[in-house]
One Martini backbone bead per residue (centre of mass of N, CA, C, O) as a GRO file, in nm:
protein
  393
    1UNK     BB    1  -9.811   4.388  -4.312
    2UNK     BB    2  -9.535   4.546  -4.245
    3UNK     BB    3  -9.286   4.766  -4.308
    4UNK     BB    4  -9.038   4.580  -4.289
    5UNK     BB    5  -9.146   4.367  -4.486
    6UNK     BB    6  -9.172   4.562  -4.727
    7UNK     BB    7  -8.871   4.632  -4.746
    8UNK     BB    8  -8.765   4.343  -4.795
    9UNK     BB    9  -8.929   4.299  -5.053
   10UNK     BB   10  -8.806   4.539  -5.205
   11UNK     BB   11  -8.507   4.434  -5.194
   12UNK     BB   12  -8.558   4.163  -5.337
   13UNK     BB   13  -8.657   4.293  -5.604
   14UNK     BB   14  -8.400   4.456  -5.662
   15UNK     BB   15  -8.205   4.209  -5.667
   16UNK     BB   16  -8.360   4.046  -5.895
   17UNK     BB   17  -8.328   4.354  -6.058
   18UNK     BB   18  -8.049   4.503  -6.069
   19UNK     BB   19  -7.998   4.635  -6.344
   20UNK     BB   20  -8.271   4.780  -6.361
   21UNK     BB   21  -8.238   4.939  -6.099
   22UNK     BB   22  -7.991   5.101  -6.176
   23UNK     BB   23  -8.112   5.246  -6.420
   24UNK     BB   24  -8.348   5.374  -6.267
   25UNK     BB   25  -8.152   5.536  -6.049
   26UNK     BB   26  -7.972   5.722  -6.226
   27UNK     BB   27  -8.135   5.987  -6.229
   28UNK     BB   28  -8.125   6.028  -5.924
   29UNK     BB   29  -7.819   6.027  -5.885
   30UNK     BB   30  -7.756   6.267  -6.077
   31UNK     BB   31  -7.941   6.480  -5.952
   32UNK     BB   32  -7.833   6.480  -5.660
   33UNK     BB   33  -7.531   6.520  -5.724
   34UNK     BB   34  -7.566   6.792  -5.879
   35UNK     BB   35  -7.706   6.964  -5.662
   36UNK     BB   36  -7.484   6.936  -5.442
   37UNK     BB   37  -7.239   7.027  -5.606
   38UNK     BB   38  -7.342   7.303  -5.699
   39UNK     BB   39  -7.404   7.429  -5.423
   40UNK     BB   40  -7.127   7.385  -5.297
   41UNK     BB   41  -6.959   7.537  -5.512
   42UNK     BB   42  -7.106   7.802  -5.499
   43UNK     BB   43  -7.065   7.865  -5.199
   44UNK     BB   44  -6.752   7.843  -5.207
   45UNK     BB   45  -6.706   8.069  -5.421
   46UNK     BB   46  -6.851   8.293  -5.265
   47UNK     BB   47  -6.671   8.280  -5.008
   48UNK     BB   48  -6.406   8.344  -5.153
   49UNK     BB   49  -6.477   8.619  -5.269
   50UNK     BB   50  -6.553   8.750  -5.003
   51UNK     BB   51  -6.276   8.707  -4.866
   52UNK     BB   52  -6.112   8.870  -5.076
   53UNK     BB   53  -6.272   9.137  -5.028
   54UNK     BB   54  -6.214   9.164  -4.718
   55UNK     BB   55  -5.908   9.202  -4.737
   56UNK     BB   56  -5.926   9.497  -4.847
   57UNK     BB   57  -6.188   9.613  -4.709
   58UNK     BB   58  -6.507   9.710  -4.587
   59UNK     BB   59  -6.438  10.044  -4.589
   60UNK     BB   60  -6.447  10.078  -4.885
   61UNK     BB   61  -6.428  10.339  -5.135
   62UNK     BB   62  -6.556  10.487  -5.445
   63UNK     BB   63  -6.490  10.770  -5.677
   64UNK     BB   64  -6.657  10.873  -5.987
   65UNK     BB   65  -6.747  10.939  -6.281
   66UNK     BB   66  -7.020  10.965  -6.471
   67UNK     BB   67  -7.072  10.752  -6.743
   68UNK     BB   68  -7.365  10.873  -6.833
   69UNK     BB   69  -7.245  11.129  -6.905
   70UNK     BB   70  -7.215  11.383  -7.164
   71UNK     BB   71  -6.972  11.492  -7.045
   72UNK     BB   72  -6.662  11.563  -7.105
   73UNK     BB   73  -6.348  11.500  -7.043
   74UNK     BB   74  -6.083  11.710  -6.865
   75UNK     BB   75  -5.901  11.606  -6.609
   76UNK     BB   76  -6.041  11.788  -6.343
   77UNK     BB   77  -6.218  11.607  -6.148
   78UNK     BB   78  -5.935  11.545  -6.023
   79UNK     BB   79  -5.725  11.635  -5.738
   80UNK     BB   80  -5.503  11.676  -5.482
   81UNK     BB   81  -5.665  11.890  -5.329
   82UNK     BB   82  -5.915  11.720  -5.275
   83UNK     BB   83  -5.783  11.518  -5.087
   84UNK     BB   84  -5.683  11.714  -4.874
   85UNK     BB   85  -5.961  11.838  -4.803
   86UNK     BB   86  -6.109  11.586  -4.724
   87UNK     BB   87  -5.917  11.497  -4.488
   88UNK     BB   88  -5.953  11.762  -4.318
   89UNK     BB   89  -6.292  11.766  -4.314
   90UNK     BB   90  -6.289  11.432  -4.267
   91UNK     BB   91  -6.227  11.242  -3.984
   92UNK     BB   92  -6.353  10.957  -4.076
   93UNK     BB   93  -6.114  10.938  -4.256
   94UNK     BB   94  -5.830  10.741  -4.295
   95UNK     BB   95  -5.804  10.692  -4.614
   96UNK     BB   96  -5.658  10.846  -4.920
   97UNK     BB   97  -5.670  10.803  -5.289
   98UNK     BB   98  -5.558  10.825  -5.582
   99UNK     BB   99  -5.641  10.693  -5.924
  100UNK     BB  100  -5.391  10.623  -6.171
  101UNK     BB  101  -5.394  10.503  -6.505
  102UNK     BB  102  -5.150  10.301  -6.694
  103UNK     BB  103  -5.043  10.142  -7.001
  104UNK     BB  104  -4.710  10.002  -6.997
  105UNK     BB  105  -4.375   9.990  -7.025
  106UNK     BB  106  -4.116   9.802  -6.858
  107UNK     BB  107  -3.766   9.843  -6.766
  108UNK     BB  108  -3.531   9.578  -6.659
  109UNK     BB  109  -3.266   9.595  -6.792
  110UNK     BB  110  -3.330   9.349  -7.047
  111UNK     BB  111  -3.623   9.370  -6.954
  112UNK     BB  112  -3.968   9.357  -7.086
  113UNK     BB  113  -4.297   9.492  -6.967
  114UNK     BB  114  -4.643   9.486  -6.954
  115UNK     BB  115  -4.817   9.723  -6.750
  116UNK     BB  116  -4.952   9.859  -6.465
  117UNK     BB  117  -4.975  10.209  -6.392
  118UNK     BB  118  -4.967  10.355  -6.062
  119UNK     BB  119  -5.112  10.651  -5.919
  120UNK     BB  120  -5.042  10.706  -5.576
  121UNK     BB  121  -5.057  10.711  -5.245
  122UNK     BB  122  -4.941  10.627  -4.929
  123UNK     BB  123  -5.240  10.512  -4.849
  124UNK     BB  124  -5.271  10.259  -5.035
  125UNK     BB  125  -5.142  10.024  -4.880
  126UNK     BB  126  -5.323  10.026  -4.619
  127UNK     BB  127  -5.597  10.031  -4.768
  128UNK     BB  128  -5.519   9.747  -4.936
  129UNK     BB  129  -5.334   9.556  -4.772
  130UNK     BB  130  -5.037   9.568  -4.840
  131UNK     BB  131  -4.758   9.344  -4.871
  132UNK     BB  132  -4.426   9.336  -4.793
  133UNK     BB  133  -4.144   9.158  -4.894
  134UNK     BB  134  -3.979   9.421  -4.971
  135UNK     BB  135  -3.922   9.690  -4.816
  136UNK     BB  136  -4.109   9.972  -4.928
  137UNK     BB  137  -4.332  10.215  -4.924
  138UNK     BB  138  -4.416  10.508  -5.004
  139UNK     BB  139  -4.422  10.833  -4.879
  140UNK     BB  140  -4.529  11.148  -4.827
  141UNK     BB  141  -4.243  11.273  -4.874
  142UNK     BB  142  -4.199  11.142  -5.144
  143UNK     BB  143  -4.439  11.277  -5.276
  144UNK     BB  144  -4.372  11.581  -5.215
  145UNK     BB  145  -4.067  11.538  -5.354
  146UNK     BB  146  -4.082  11.375  -5.623
  147UNK     BB  147  -3.983  11.094  -5.602
  148UNK     BB  148  -3.827  10.838  -5.807
  149UNK     BB  149  -4.035  10.600  -5.711
  150UNK     BB  150  -4.099  10.235  -5.656
  151UNK     BB  151  -4.341   9.971  -5.662
  152UNK     BB  152  -4.356   9.612  -5.704
  153UNK     BB  153  -4.435   9.321  -5.801
  154UNK     BB  154  -4.317   9.004  -5.743
  155UNK     BB  155  -4.344   8.894  -6.033
  156UNK     BB  156  -4.196   9.128  -6.174
  157UNK     BB  157  -3.929   9.108  -6.017
  158UNK     BB  158  -3.862   8.814  -6.125
  159UNK     BB  159  -3.865   8.893  -6.439
  160UNK     BB  160  -3.657   9.141  -6.435
  161UNK     BB  161  -3.486   9.007  -6.168
  162UNK     BB  162  -3.301   8.751  -6.195
  163UNK     BB  163  -3.159   8.627  -5.905
  164UNK     BB  164  -3.244   8.911  -5.764
  165UNK     BB  165  -3.283   9.193  -5.609
  166UNK     BB  166  -3.485   9.489  -5.665
  167UNK     BB  167  -3.360   9.655  -5.461
  168UNK     BB  168  -3.221   9.951  -5.615
  169UNK     BB  169  -3.329   9.931  -5.879
  170UNK     BB  170  -3.389  10.002  -6.220
  171UNK     BB  171  -3.658  10.162  -6.392
  172UNK     BB  172  -3.836  10.212  -6.711
  173UNK     BB  173  -4.083  10.475  -6.773
  174UNK     BB  174  -4.132  10.657  -7.034
  175UNK     BB  175  -3.808  10.747  -6.995
  176UNK     BB  176  -3.821  10.698  -6.677
  177UNK     BB  177  -3.631  10.677  -6.389
  178UNK     BB  178  -3.661  10.430  -6.131
  179UNK     BB  179  -3.660  10.341  -5.786
  180UNK     BB  180  -3.660  10.052  -5.603
  181UNK     BB  181  -3.820  10.010  -5.263
  182UNK     BB  182  -4.046   9.778  -5.339
  183UNK     BB  183  -4.211   9.455  -5.271
  184UNK     BB  184  -4.514   9.305  -5.345
  185UNK     BB  185  -4.690   9.071  -5.221
  186UNK     BB  186  -4.809   8.764  -5.342
  187UNK     BB  187  -5.130   8.624  -5.244
  188UNK     BB  188  -5.315   8.456  -5.453
  189UNK     BB  189  -5.552   8.582  -5.574
  190UNK     BB  190  -5.836   8.553  -5.773
  191UNK     BB  191  -5.781   8.852  -5.901
  192UNK     BB  192  -5.483   8.749  -6.028
  193UNK     BB  193  -5.544   8.546  -6.270
  194UNK     BB  194  -5.485   8.741  -6.524
  195UNK     BB  195  -5.171   8.870  -6.473
  196UNK     BB  196  -5.165   9.140  -6.357
  197UNK     BB  197  -4.927   9.403  -6.330
  198UNK     BB  198  -4.752   9.634  -6.101
  199UNK     BB  199  -4.681   9.991  -6.071
  200UNK     BB  200  -4.588  10.199  -5.799
  201UNK     BB  201  -4.650  10.560  -5.773
  202UNK     BB  202  -4.647  10.873  -5.734
  203UNK     BB  203  -4.870  11.089  -5.857
  204UNK     BB  204  -4.672  11.321  -5.941
  205UNK     BB  205  -4.492  11.135  -6.116
  206UNK     BB  206  -4.703  11.030  -6.297
  207UNK     BB  207  -4.787  11.313  -6.417
  208UNK     BB  208  -4.502  11.361  -6.538
  209UNK     BB  209  -4.506  11.107  -6.731
  210UNK     BB  210  -4.844  11.154  -6.776
  211UNK     BB  211  -4.969  11.451  -6.877
  212UNK     BB  212  -5.224  11.349  -7.062
  213UNK     BB  213  -5.337  11.240  -6.820
  214UNK     BB  214  -5.559  11.113  -6.550
  215UNK     BB  215  -5.758  11.104  -6.282
  216UNK     BB  216  -6.015  10.861  -6.239
  217UNK     BB  217  -6.001  10.827  -5.917
  218UNK     BB  218  -6.118  10.760  -5.575
  219UNK     BB  219  -5.997  10.635  -5.256
  220UNK     BB  220  -6.131  10.494  -4.943
  221UNK     BB  221  -6.145  10.498  -4.572
  222UNK     BB  222  -6.286  10.416  -4.273
  223UNK     BB  223  -6.296  10.358  -3.936
  224UNK     BB  224  -6.606  10.294  -3.978
  225UNK     BB  225  -6.843  10.103  -4.129
  226UNK     BB  226  -7.105  10.282  -4.070
  227UNK     BB  227  -6.969  10.543  -4.238
  228UNK     BB  228  -6.943  10.481  -4.544
  229UNK     BB  229  -7.202  10.583  -4.685
  230UNK     BB  230  -7.211  10.876  -4.571
  231UNK     BB  231  -6.926  10.958  -4.663
  232UNK     BB  232  -6.960  10.916  -4.959
  233UNK     BB  233  -7.185  11.122  -5.000
  234UNK     BB  234  -7.016  11.361  -4.896
  235UNK     BB  235  -6.792  11.345  -5.117
  236UNK     BB  236  -6.972  11.389  -5.363
  237UNK     BB  237  -7.075  11.673  -5.278
  238UNK     BB  238  -6.799  11.806  -5.251
  239UNK     BB  239  -6.712  11.769  -5.549
  240UNK     BB  240  -6.965  11.915  -5.681
  241UNK     BB  241  -6.887  12.194  -5.560
  242UNK     BB  242  -6.588  12.210  -5.685
  243UNK     BB  243  -6.725  12.071  -5.962
  244UNK     BB  244  -6.905  12.216  -6.172
  245UNK     BB  245  -7.099  11.991  -6.375
  246UNK     BB  246  -7.018  11.731  -6.217
  247UNK     BB  247  -7.068  11.385  -6.214
  248UNK     BB  248  -7.101  11.146  -5.949
  249UNK     BB  249  -6.991  10.831  -5.836
  250UNK     BB  250  -7.045  10.539  -5.617
  251UNK     BB  251  -6.867  10.278  -5.423
  252UNK     BB  252  -6.888   9.996  -5.219
  253UNK     BB  253  -6.783   9.697  -5.099
  254UNK     BB  254  -7.058   9.610  -4.994
  255UNK     BB  255  -7.205   9.637  -5.262
  256UNK     BB  256  -7.030   9.438  -5.420
  257UNK     BB  257  -7.082   9.196  -5.233
  258UNK     BB  258  -7.391   9.192  -5.280
  259UNK     BB  259  -7.378   9.155  -5.584
  260UNK     BB  260  -7.211   8.889  -5.588
  261UNK     BB  261  -7.414   8.729  -5.413
  262UNK     BB  262  -7.654   8.751  -5.603
  263UNK     BB  263  -7.523   8.624  -5.854
  264UNK     BB  264  -7.429   8.353  -5.737
  265UNK     BB  265  -7.711   8.272  -5.632
  266UNK     BB  266  -7.859   8.265  -5.901
  267UNK     BB  267  -7.668   8.067  -6.049
  268UNK     BB  268  -7.705   7.835  -5.852
  269UNK     BB  269  -8.012   7.809  -5.887
  270UNK     BB  270  -8.022   7.754  -6.186
  271UNK     BB  271  -7.830   7.514  -6.201
  272UNK     BB  272  -7.983   7.346  -5.992
  273UNK     BB  273  -8.252   7.335  -6.154
  274UNK     BB  274  -8.135   7.188  -6.400
  275UNK     BB  275  -8.040   6.940  -6.233
  276UNK     BB  276  -8.331   6.878  -6.125
  277UNK     BB  277  -8.451   6.754  -6.385
  278UNK     BB  278  -8.328   6.473  -6.349
  279UNK     BB  279  -8.520   6.398  -6.123
  280UNK     BB  280  -8.774   6.391  -6.297
  281UNK     BB  281  -8.674   6.178  -6.492
  282UNK     BB  282  -8.620   5.963  -6.278
  283UNK     BB  283  -8.916   5.949  -6.181
  284UNK     BB  284  -9.027   5.841  -6.449
  285UNK     BB  285  -8.861   5.589  -6.446
  286UNK     BB  286  -8.979   5.466  -6.186
  287UNK     BB  287  -9.266   5.454  -6.289
  288UNK     BB  288  -9.223   5.266  -6.533
  289UNK     BB  289  -9.101   5.026  -6.376
  290UNK     BB  290  -9.341   4.983  -6.182
  291UNK     BB  291  -9.544   4.919  -6.397
  292UNK     BB  292  -9.392   4.669  -6.491
  293UNK     BB  293  -9.397   4.523  -6.217
  294UNK     BB  294  -9.704   4.499  -6.195
  295UNK     BB  295  -9.738   4.326  -6.449
  296UNK     BB  296  -9.544   4.088  -6.360
  297UNK     BB  297  -9.712   4.073  -6.060
  298UNK     BB  298 -10.016   3.990  -6.082
  299UNK     BB  299 -10.037   3.714  -5.947
  300UNK     BB  300  -9.916   3.800  -5.679
  301UNK     BB  301 -10.145   4.001  -5.613
  302UNK     BB  302 -10.377   3.802  -5.624
  303UNK     BB  303 -10.276   3.610  -5.403
  304UNK     BB  304 -10.270   3.817  -5.170
  305UNK     BB  305 -10.569   3.884  -5.185
  306UNK     BB  306 -10.673   3.586  -5.142
  307UNK     BB  307 -10.517   3.582  -4.846
  308UNK     BB  308 -10.616   3.906  -4.737
  309UNK     BB  309 -10.518   4.140  -4.887
  310UNK     BB  310 -10.541   4.463  -4.901
  311UNK     BB  311 -10.524   4.746  -5.082
  312UNK     BB  312 -10.343   4.895  -4.880
  313UNK     BB  313 -10.113   4.683  -4.879
  314UNK     BB  314 -10.043   4.707  -5.180
  315UNK     BB  315  -9.987   5.004  -5.192
  316UNK     BB  316  -9.754   5.006  -4.975
  317UNK     BB  317  -9.567   4.810  -5.107
  318UNK     BB  318  -9.512   4.972  -5.383
  319UNK     BB  319  -9.439   5.237  -5.252
  320UNK     BB  320  -9.192   5.141  -5.090
  321UNK     BB  321  -9.034   5.039  -5.339
  322UNK     BB  322  -8.999   5.323  -5.465
  323UNK     BB  323  -8.869   5.461  -5.224
  324UNK     BB  324  -8.621   5.274  -5.196
  325UNK     BB  325  -8.512   5.327  -5.481
  326UNK     BB  326  -8.473   5.641  -5.431
  327UNK     BB  327  -8.296   5.627  -5.174
  328UNK     BB  328  -8.056   5.479  -5.296
  329UNK     BB  329  -8.005   5.696  -5.508
  330UNK     BB  330  -7.967   5.923  -5.298
  331UNK     BB  331  -7.719   5.810  -5.152
  332UNK     BB  332  -7.531   5.790  -5.401
  333UNK     BB  333  -7.564   6.090  -5.481
  334UNK     BB  334  -7.446   6.214  -5.224
  335UNK     BB  335  -7.168   6.088  -5.246
  336UNK     BB  336  -7.097   6.201  -5.525
  337UNK     BB  337  -7.149   6.500  -5.468
  338UNK     BB  338  -6.942   6.538  -5.243
  339UNK     BB  339  -6.696   6.432  -5.394
  340UNK     BB  340  -6.720   6.632  -5.634
  341UNK     BB  341  -6.699   6.895  -5.471
  342UNK     BB  342  -6.414   6.838  -5.349
  343UNK     BB  343  -6.261   6.803  -5.617
  344UNK     BB  344  -6.328   7.076  -5.757
  345UNK     BB  345  -6.236   7.258  -5.514
  346UNK     BB  346  -5.943   7.167  -5.523
  347UNK     BB  347  -5.882   7.260  -5.809
  348UNK     BB  348  -5.989   7.567  -5.744
  349UNK     BB  349  -5.913   7.652  -5.446
  350UNK     BB  350  -6.186   7.599  -5.272
  351UNK     BB  351  -6.430   7.571  -5.049
  352UNK     BB  352  -6.659   7.325  -4.970
  353UNK     BB  353  -7.011   7.384  -4.892
  354UNK     BB  354  -7.139   7.124  -4.721
  355UNK     BB  355  -7.458   7.100  -4.624
  356UNK     BB  356  -7.690   6.946  -4.439
  357UNK     BB  357  -7.938   7.076  -4.566
  358UNK     BB  358  -7.892   6.994  -4.856
  359UNK     BB  359  -7.883   6.693  -4.810
  360UNK     BB  360  -8.162   6.658  -4.675
  361UNK     BB  361  -8.324   6.772  -4.906
  362UNK     BB  362  -8.232   6.568  -5.120
  363UNK     BB  363  -8.330   6.315  -4.965
  364UNK     BB  364  -8.626   6.409  -4.939
  365UNK     BB  365  -8.674   6.440  -5.245
  366UNK     BB  366  -8.640   6.139  -5.317
  367UNK     BB  367  -8.888   6.048  -5.147
  368UNK     BB  368  -9.097   6.220  -5.301
  369UNK     BB  369  -9.048   6.090  -5.575
  370UNK     BB  370  -9.138   5.812  -5.485
  371UNK     BB  371  -9.429   5.887  -5.410
  372UNK     BB  372  -9.529   6.031  -5.671
  373UNK     BB  373  -9.420   5.793  -5.882
  374UNK     BB  374  -9.548   5.542  -5.702
  375UNK     BB  375  -9.857   5.584  -5.687
  376UNK     BB  376  -9.967   5.487  -5.958
  377UNK     BB  377  -9.869   5.185  -5.949
  378UNK     BB  378  -9.984   5.125  -5.670
  379UNK     BB  379 -10.277   5.184  -5.741
  380UNK     BB  380 -10.302   4.979  -5.969
  381UNK     BB  381 -10.244   4.730  -5.794
  382UNK     BB  382 -10.485   4.776  -5.584
  383UNK     BB  383 -10.718   4.760  -5.831
  384UNK     BB  384 -10.700   4.476  -5.866
  385UNK     BB  385 -10.852   4.188  -5.956
  386UNK     BB  386 -10.800   3.884  -5.814
  387UNK     BB  387 -10.926   3.699  -6.030
  388UNK     BB  388 -10.792   3.830  -6.279
  389UNK     BB  389 -10.501   3.793  -6.178
  390UNK     BB  390 -10.498   3.478  -6.161
  391UNK     BB  391 -10.562   3.427  -6.476
  392UNK     BB  392 -10.301   3.527  -6.547
  393UNK     BB  393  -9.982   3.461  -6.699
   0.00000   0.00000   0.00000
């Protein structure tokens, strides 16, 4: 008996016990589908996060005070002269901006909204790749002249000034009136899913409005990506010389991307491994059903042996039947896994990265499951004594 005949016999056996075969392959189907879907969704989510982070600019770095330090904050860890000196002395830096944060209410007309108030420099918009829907971001001269100007998010503009342009309108922050000169386009980034909205104003104006607050960190970019790490370290040393006794920490966007990649990779691996357990359960189900099949077909096995079939032929016949059963489950599982990955990714609005490597590995794994868990029943069938097998009812 050749391989093709064994496959046909296996398919006939599966058709004759269709309901039982479906239940047997269910574990394989679920396992393969889950593994493919989890890996595809995980890789798609990781690619989306990486893409959003790259939009900010891969040359970005941030410096802030060491949160592990026991030294209390004085509010003098960063000042505007630091930024000016750094930009003058380090030509490799393209943009640099202080980042001062405050959470407060902003009033526009009759509407009031709680938002994040950012005190930044004119470099902040090009550094963060902000796109203006209307108007402009404030300039260096606006900042130097302490002009009470602001740019606001598109969503905030729509909420405060319904059915009219926000450009030229007045908003009130902590009792101070500011003129809106720009509306920042809302890009629909996954990082904006929390609904936080921003008002951007010159740092000097921000410090006038919130005199009790302080600059929490500074951000910058370099002209060349290969200079980011060295420049960041240089900035930290520069600040530590100017502010004796203060410890600073730094972080680059590349480091954040690497950390996010590691975390999402580990999570995908863990969830994929958990999903893979169902493959093991499915393999045990295949083995149990094949053992039942051997018991039910004892006389058939005895008859084949009496007609000249060797133990190797019986072993191969039942092993192929187990493999075919698992491969059918694998094909169905691959189809469901790819479909599920595309559906979930569409709802989450990120691309599903279904790789052929993952699909082939899952398919090969289903064949391996069939071999491993079909070997015991097949071996049991091949070791039957033909005379004893023919005597059984």
